[in-house]
C-alpha positions in Angstrom: 19.7 4.5 -5.2 18.9 7.7 -3.2 18.2 7.7 0.5 17.0 10.5 2.8 17.3 10.6 6.5 13.7 11.2 7.8 12.9 11.4 11.5 16.1 9.6 12.3 15.7 6.8 9.7 17.6 6.4 6.5 14.8 5.7 4.0 15.1 4.5 0.4 13.2 6.3 -2.3 13.2 6.7 -6.0 11.6 9.3 -8.4 10.7 8.2 -11.9 9.1 10.1 -14.8 7.7 13.6 -14.8 4.4 15.3 -14.4 1.8 15.4 -11.6 3.4 13.6 -8.6 2.1 10.4 -7.1 3.7 8.5 -4.3 3.2 4.7 -4.2 3.5 3.1 -0.8 3.8 -0.7 -0.3 2.1 -3.0 2.2 3.1 -4.6 5.4 5.6 -7.3 4.4 6.1 -5.9 0.9 8.4 -3.5 -0.8 8.7 -1.4 -3.9 8.7 -4.6 -5.9 5.0 -5.0 -5.3 4.2 -1.6 -6.9 6.8 -1.8 -9.7 4.6 -3.2 -12.5 2.3 -0.3 -12.0 5.0 2.3 -11.5 6.6 1.4 -14.8 3.3 2.1 -16.6 2.5 5.3 -14.7 5.9 6.9 -15.1 5.0 7.5 -18.8 2.5 10.2 -17.7 3.3 11.1 -14.1 6.1 11.7 -11.6 6.1 8.5 -9.7 7.7 8.4 -6.2 8.5 5.0 -4.7 9.6 4.6 -1.1 10.3 1.8 1.4 9.3 2.3 5.0 11.6 1.9 7.9 12.5 -1.8 8.6 11.9 -3.0 5.0 13.8 -3.3 1.8 16.7 -0.9 1.5 15.5 1.4 4.3 17.1 1.4 7.7 16.1 -1.2 10.3 15.6 1.3 13.1 15.2 0.3 16.8 11.7 1.8 16.9 9.1 3.8 15.1 7.0 0.9 13.8 3.5 2.5 14.0 1.1 3.8 11.4 1.5 7.2 12.8 5.3 7.1 12.4 5.1 5.6 8.9 2.7 8.5 8.0 5.1 11.1 9.5 7.9 9.5 7.4 5.8 10.0 4.2 5.3 13.6 5.1 9.0 14.0 5.8 9.9 12.6 2.4 7.5 15.0 0.8 9.3 17.8 2.6 12.6 16.5 1.5 11.5 16.5 -2.1 10.0 20.0 -1.8 6.5 18.8 -2.6 3.5 20.5 -0.9 0.8 18.1 -2.3 0.8 14.8 -4.0 -1.5 12.0 -5.0 -0.9 9.2 -2.5 -1.5 5.5 -3.4 -1.2 3.0 -0.6 -1.5 -0.8 -0.8 -2.7 -2.8 2.2 -0.8 -1.3 5.2 -0.1 1.6 2.9 -3.8 2.1 2.7 -3.8 2.5 6.5 -1.3 5.3 6.0 -3.6 6.7 3.4 -6.5 6.8 5.9 -4.3 8.8 8.3 -3.1 11.1 5.6 -6.6 11.8 4.4 -8.0 12.4 7.9 -5.1 14.2 9.6 -3.2 15.8 6.7 -5.6 16.5 3.8 -3.8 19.6 2.8 -0.9 17.5 1.6 -3.0 15.4 -0.7 -4.4 16.2 -4.2 -6.0 12.7 -4.4 -6.0 9.5 -2.5 -5.9 5.9 -3.9 -6.5 3.1 -1.4 -5.7 -0.3 -3.0 -6.9 -3.3 -0.9 -6.4 -1.2 2.3 -6.2 -2.7 5.7 -9.5 -2.5 7.6 -10.1 1.0 9.1 -11.5 -0.6 12.3 -8.5 -2.9 12.9 -10.4 -6.1 12.3 -10.0 -8.5 9.4 -9.8 -12.1 8.3 -7.3 -13.8 10.5 -4.9 -16.3 9.0 -5.2 -19.7 10.5 -1.5 -20.3 10.2 -0.4 -16.8 11.1 1.4 -17.8 14.3 3.2 -20.7 12.5 4.2 -18.3 9.7 5.6 -15.9 12.2 7.5 -18.7 13.9 8.9 -20.0 10.6 10.0 -16.5 9.7 11.7 -16.0 13.0 13.5 -19.3 12.5 14.5 -18.4 9.0 12.7 -21.5 7.7 12.5 -20.5 4.0 11.3 -23.9 2.9 8.2 -23.9 5.1 7.4 -20.2 4.2 7.8 -20.8 0.5 5.5 -23.8 0.7 2.8 -21.6 2.4 3.1 -18.9 -0.2 3.1 -21.3 -3.2 0.1 -23.0 -1.7 -1.8 -19.7 -1.9 -0.9 -19.1 -5.6 -3.8 -17.4 -7.4 -2.5 -16.4 -10.8 -0.1 -18.9 -12.4 0.6 -16.4 -15.2 2.2 -13.8 -13.0 2.9 -15.5 -9.7 5.9 -17.4 -10.8 8.3 -19.5 -8.7 10.8 -16.6 -8.9 8.1 -14.2 -7.6 7.5 -16.4 -4.6 11.3 -16.8 -3.9 11.6 -13.1 -4.0 8.6 -12.6 -1.7 9.9 -15.0 0.9 13.3 -13.3 0.8 11.7 -10.0 1.6 9.5 -11.4 4.4 12.5 -13.0 6.0 14.6 -9.8 5.5 12.3 -7.2 7.2 13.3 -6.1 10.7 11.7 -7.9 13.7 10.5 -4.5 14.9 8.6 -3.9 11.7 7.2 -7.4 11.5 5.9 -7.3 15.0 5.2 -3.6 15.4 3.6 -3.3 12.0 1.2 -6.2 12.7 0.2 -4.6 16.1 -0.3 -1.1 14.7 -2.6 -2.4 12.0 -4.7 -4.2 14.6 -4.8 -1.0 16.7 -6.2 1.2 13.8 -9.6 2.7 14.7 -10.8 5.3 12.2 -14.0 4.0 10.7 -16.1 6.4 12.6 -14.0 9.2 11.2 -14.2 8.2 7.5 -17.1 10.5 6.7 -14.6 13.4 7.5 -12.3 12.2 4.7 -13.2 14.5 1.8 -10.1 14.2 -0.3 -11.2 12.7 -3.7 -10.5 9.0 -3.3 -10.3 5.9 -5.5 -10.6 2.6 -3.8 -9.3 -0.4 -5.7 -10.4 -3.9 -4.5 -9.7 -7.4 -5.7 -12.7 -9.7 -6.0 -10.7 -12.6 -4.8 -9.2 -10.8 -1.8 -10.3 -11.8 1.7 -10.4 -8.1 2.5 -12.8 -7.2 -0.4 -16.0 -7.1 1.7 -14.3 -5.1 4.4 -13.0 -2.7 1.7 -16.5 -2.3 0.5 -17.8 -1.5 4.0 -15.1 1.2 4.4 -15.8 2.6 0.9 -19.4 3.1 1.9 -18.3 5.5 4.7 -16.2 7.7 2.3 -18.2 10.8 1.2 -16.1 11.6 -1.9 -14.9 8.3 -3.4 -15.2 6.0 -6.4 -14.7 2.3 -6.6 -12.9 -0.2 -8.9 -13.2 -3.9 -8.3 -11.0 -6.2 -10.4 -12.5 -9.6 -10.9 -9.3 -11.6 -11.4 -7.3 -10.0 -8.6 -6.5 -11.2 -5.1 -4.7 -9.1 -2.5 -1.6 -8.5 -4.8 -3.7 -6.4 -7.1 -0.8 -4.5 -8.7 0.9 -7.8 -9.5 -2.2 -9.6 -10.8 -3.6 -6.7 -12.9 -1.0 -4.0 -13.5 -2.5 -2.7 -16.7 -5.9 -2.3 -15.2 -4.6 -0.8 -11.9 -2.5 1.7 -13.8 -5.4 2.5 -16.1 -7.8 3.1 -13.2 -5.2 5.3 -11.4 -4.4 7.2 -14.6 -8.1 7.9 -15.3 -8.7 9.0 -11.7 -5.8 11.4 -11.7 -6.9 12.9 -15.0 -10.7 13.0 -14.6 -11.4 12.6 -10.9 -14.6 11.0 -9.6 -17.3 10.2 -12.2 -20.6 10.9 -10.5 -23.9 9.6 -11.9 -25.3 13.2 -12.2 -22.3 14.4 -14.2 -21.5 13.8 -17.8 -18.6 11.4 -18.2 -15.7 12.8 -20.3 
């Protein structure tokens, strides 16, 4: 698989398909695996770019750089490496935080923006009651306890298989300590809600009705001046895993037709 050295970090990436380019960025303790069901559907019509941020998956576990600002700079660096001036960017969870910063600070690099269950733009959100215990279990490499927690949160038996949870735990244990700790802190530090009215890039927000972040996502959506919304009724936070056909369909239509406004004739 290809790697590129971006801002001192050797980052994994992959380009699939051809057509209008779209970059898919994963969430905090996730990887390309979480986007893959959607990527496999979109590559039939678009050039799909997958990447893994520093500290995760097959990307380098660097000594530092674990902030949303650096993750954003790494995205821009990869675009430069690929010779792409503008792309559609789709970010899930923490990747949505990167999307906020791209849209606010680097709109000239975006054709469209997709925010899928993004982290809160004001750095607040539903706290996990067992978050500290989960972090301790991860630090200790206690796979059994972590697996029990993830399985206990199973939402979709049809797609969240035992193998899926085994893979999920392996990835959480495998991310760098710098990313695990720094990524959590930088998400808490994000403060851009007051700036969201400045984000004029055409934006699609995708939310899961069963996601704890859904109400916060709606609050952020209301601040976006040029956005449309898709809420999936049978999706939790792992929207691309729960509803890959519907997520891919929503993104495909958005890239093709843009925002459907009530005063315009739908095509």
